[in-house]
Each structure stands twice: as C-alpha cells, then as structure tokens.
C-alpha angles and dihedrals in degrees: 000000000000087000091053092049091049091051090049091051091051091050091050091049091049091049091050090050092049091046091050091047090050089049090050091047090050091049091047089051092050090048092046091050091049093050095044094042090232120133127194137210139192115198119192107208100201095053097032089230122146123198112202128188118237090252092056090057089053092049088056091049096252138118113261114270092000095135144006105269101215118171092260091051090048090053093049091059093056123094107269092238092055102048098087092048093051092048090049091051092049092045092053092049091051092049093049101030088232138140121258142194133189149145122251137170123236125200114221121215090257091056095256113143118218128187117226135190119211139185127190147152139211119247113209134190125244089277092054095252112144111249106166144004116217130179152128134258135195137181115253099170096120092046091051091049091050090048091051090049090050091049091046091048091050092052103034135061111254094217103046102018090231123133110281129223094280095053091041092056090049093051092044090052091053090047090054092049089050089062087079089069098043138037098214115112124257115223131201118197115198108197126192125183110238116239093353093149090065090060091050094046096045103035103024136250095285090060090046091053092049090051091051091051091051092047091048089054093048094048091049091051093049100053129075121277095252096047121108116229115194136173106236096189140296108000094339125110131182129206120198111205119190127195098020119173098215147334086272091063089051090051089049091054090049089052091050088054090049092049091048094050098044103072112095116280118210108230129161094348095310138085118245126198110203137173135199136221116219133198119197127204121185133191143168094186115112088200094059116126115240090218091054092050092052091048091050093050089047090052090051090049091052088054091050090055093046088051092060108287128253091074143097127239129189115223121252127184095254088067091061090057089050092052091047088052092050091051091048091049090051092052093047091046091057088051090047090057091052098042099044098246093141123098135189120224123189129219115200121240114208130210112230104186103072130080088280137004111279131185107248102165147347134230117231112228122185121229130182118225098205114197090226109019095044120217108004116202118229094248088072098054113013094080090050090048090054094048093049098041092245088119089079098064091031093052092047090050092051091049094050093045091050092049091050089050093052088053092047092050089050088058088053092051095257111127111196138150120223132216118208125191116237118197126219090249090059093048092053093055109111092226099043094118093051091047092053091045090052091052091051091049095047095049097039091223121160102253089216088068092057125082123186114212123205133165127249090250089059091053094049099049095089107355099190095045092044091049089055092050093047092051090051091049089047089054087060088065098249123130124241125221131185111223126210091013114195096029098082136048093312095197103177092194090061093044093061090051098051118083092241122164099188144003125213116221107225117247090238088071095040091055093069099044093107098054114000114091092196093055090046090053094046094050092046090050093049091049093047093047093047094048091049088057093045093252125139122231127222120190115209129199097034108168108152139054089237091058092047093049091049091052093047092050089053092051098250106165103199137034143171135186147112091292086075104025145319118238110288136188116269093251090059096051097092091055091043092055089058094043100050109115118239090006133116132189111225125218086246094057101034118036095171129000118197117197116194133183130038 
C-alpha cells in the first residue's frame, strides 16, 4: 500500500511537471507570437468553433479573448470586398484537403483598414473528411504601403507627381490598342517650356523646380478629364488625348494649355511669364508604335520652337526625314571629331583708323570637310553640336588649332591675333577657365593675341556667374569680345561691368548703312557708347564701299566682310593678305610674308 501511494505521488508529481512544462510552452508560444506579430487559429468545422491566439485578436484590432470567433464573426470583420474571395479560397481548400495562402483586409472597430497575410491547411480524418482548418496570420499593412510607394515612385515623377516616362509609354500603348475598337484619332501633345534654361541659370534649380510644378498643375487643369498628362523629362511634358474628333481639336487643346501656362507664375520672389512650344502627332492606326508617336510629336515640337516658340505644330512626314537627318549629322559629326575631318578657316579683320587699312587679326571659323558632302558650313552642324554637347570638345579643338596657327604664322613672320567663338555651353562648363589655360600653355601662344567671342545672350544667362568666369579668363591675358552686339538683350548696365575689349556690330545693322537712317543711327550709337566705355568696335558683314566709308566716318576702328575677304584656309592667308583690296600690311604687323605655290 505504501508502495502504491508512493507510485501515485510520483505520477502526480510527474503530471504536475508536464502540466507546468505545457503551461510554459504555451506561454513561450504566446510570447513568441507577440514578438513576431504572428497569430494562430484552429477552426473546428463540425462545431463551428474557432480558437484564436491572443496575438490574432490583436491583429484583428480586438482585445484578446473578447468574443467567440465563429466563422461568421470572422467573416464579418473582413473588408466587404474581400469576403467572397476568402470564402472561395477556404471552400477550395476544404474540397481538396489542401493548404492555402492569401491576403485579405480586415476592418478594425475604429474604421482603420489593415492588410493581412495568412497561411493555413485542412486537417482531415482517416477517411479524408475535413475536420479542422489551422493556420497563422500576420499584418503586412506597412509592407503593402511601402510596396505601393515603390510602385508609385517607379511610375510617377518625384517632383510633379505626374506619370513618368515608363507609365506614359504603358498608357500610350493601351491607347493605341484601343484604336482597334474605335475610329476616333489618338493625339500626342509633346510640350516643351520655352527658355526654361534661363530660369535655371539665373534663379537657380530650386526656382526651376517650383516653376515646373506650377506648369504641371496648369497643364493638368487645362486638359480633358480622361487625358493623361506625364512629365517626359526635364522641362518636357506629354499629353495623351484619346477619342479626338480632328486635328483641330488637338490644336485647340494645345492652345488651352498655352493659355493656362501664360499668366504670371510667382517663383523665388518674382513673377515669371513663360510660354510653351507644342508638337502634335495624330494617328488612327492600331498598329502604330508608341515610340514613333512620341518621336513624331517631338519633331513637331522642335519645328514649333524653330518657328519662333510659343506655338503649336502638327506633325507631317517631312519632319521625320528632318529628324533622321539631324541624327545622322550628329553621328557623323562625332566621327568627324575623331577622324580629323574638321578644318579651321580664317577671315581677316582690318583696322580702319590708320593711314590705310591694315590686317590686324583674323576670326577662326570652323568648317567640316565631309568625305561625301564636301565642305559643310557651320550653320548646318553647330546648332546640333550645341544641343548634343559636342560643342565643348569641338570648341576646344578650334581654340587649340587657332592658337597653334597664330604661333605658326609668327614663325613665318606674320603677326596676327585671332578671335575664336565660344558658345554658351562652353562658358557654363565648370572647368572652362582651366581648359582655356591648358590650351594656351600647350600651344605657347601669347594670350594677348587671342580673343574669345561670345554673344550677348551668353553674357546675360547668369550675369554674376558669367562675370566671375570672364574675369578669370581675363586674368589669363586673353581679350574678350561681344559678338552680334545689338541683337540680344543689350543691357548697357551689364556691358559696363563686364571686362569686354571689343563689341562686334551685327551684319544686320551694317547692311543698311548706305541707305537706312535707322541702321545708321543704331551703328553710330553703338560706336559712341563703346568708345565712351573704352571698348573697341568691330563691324562684321562689310560688303560695299559705301558701308566702309560710313563706318570710317563714324570712327569704327575694325571691320571684316566679303569686301575684304571670305574665310580662307590657313595656308592661303599669306596670299590673301597681299590680295585684300584697299588693305596694307604694315611693317609692324608683317615682318616677312612668304607666298608659295603658283
């Protein structure tokens, strides 16, 4: 009997240990679920009873053990739009005795909607009849929000919130496919903000960004409700317009955009008045390529800008050929730089104030010796070079070639200075001063014999920054000229601040010197103004004796033009100096001139 009681006591002690271990295991499980955020459930099908862990109650926004979680109660807590889907998943699992996983939304008592992920499986008896469904569930709301943000960020522009290029191309592809079901045209409006770079350069990128946001809002408000407005990149926007009635309606939409953008926009403490140029491409072809439509609209927009900006142009096939030609020119120009197809020709600049006209300097002008097209003038490729950034290596090459030529002429006894054009793209390069210094050092040219020419618009882009650059260039010993003076902004207050040595009177004013009183007055005023500031004047485009005499009577000290000579290769300069009519080469400027050849 004692032995039996002892055995019973041992059994009771063991039971208590096992019970305590079970309690600890349960507590550890509860704690693990709380830490991991995972809840569990065990649903008994026959009795419609659902045993939830405390963490699962919390996931559903309830206090632990606060209600009997029957299947109907469980369904009532789901988002109404998700209930049928959840029931279908469960039904399929019960019919196939299989595991399942899904996402569902639950509505908390305070109305907050949370997204959950769940995994479960069906437990069947030996005969294969479903007995229970057990599983786990966890909250993935934050992950879903982050995923949504990532998706939105991948498809929308971070600055304006508009669809970006990726989403635009998707929507445009769908719009093209829809043409198979309707016969109304699809339109693509390619919109570019006119002179946007000036805002960025003068007011800074923050002001530029604020302007783009304001323009995006105005474009969105101007188009139809179903149209897609996207930021294509930079200061370019695209509008996809479905179910248009005609090209006229597309032009009307473009005008509405123009009217919406034009009113003053407050940016960086000032009011800006901007305009846009718009290209329009139309199609009714369900086989059209979205990329081709965008390129066609872009081509039309380029034509709108070239026609004077602030206007809309509808694409025609000839524009595609033009764009193809421009791309071909860009490709060939890159090859020309690498293969040495570029040449520098020099046009003499004559002094007019001495006893006779003498050649004081030359202007370096780039030419392209194309292997098929022959000698290509700069008008056909310089603009493309500026737009593509090729102007930077091209301009540096011209400067170095011109400096080397000045040194070579010096060795021949020909003492000339050289003027080299510098584009706005070059001036805005952060290392422009060091690049010029390196060229001067490599060639060994006397910096005083080198003049850098830039237009008024270049000077005015960012006056303070440009002033700093010009002073640094001036410190190198080079001279600075303003090209095409009188055709740009012509701000006299800026002219007196810049360290300018000479201004060049544009040929458009020189043309009328013989018979146009207005041109005579303008040129006389420019010469008088320049001289009062200690600045020399160069007249370009001189072609007649009457123009020359008028310039001399006004006291203009320098001139160039076809009357004296066209631009010639360096090897022809010695002969050209002897052949220029009404010109002489002084002992000071030409020590020894050697003429070779027949």
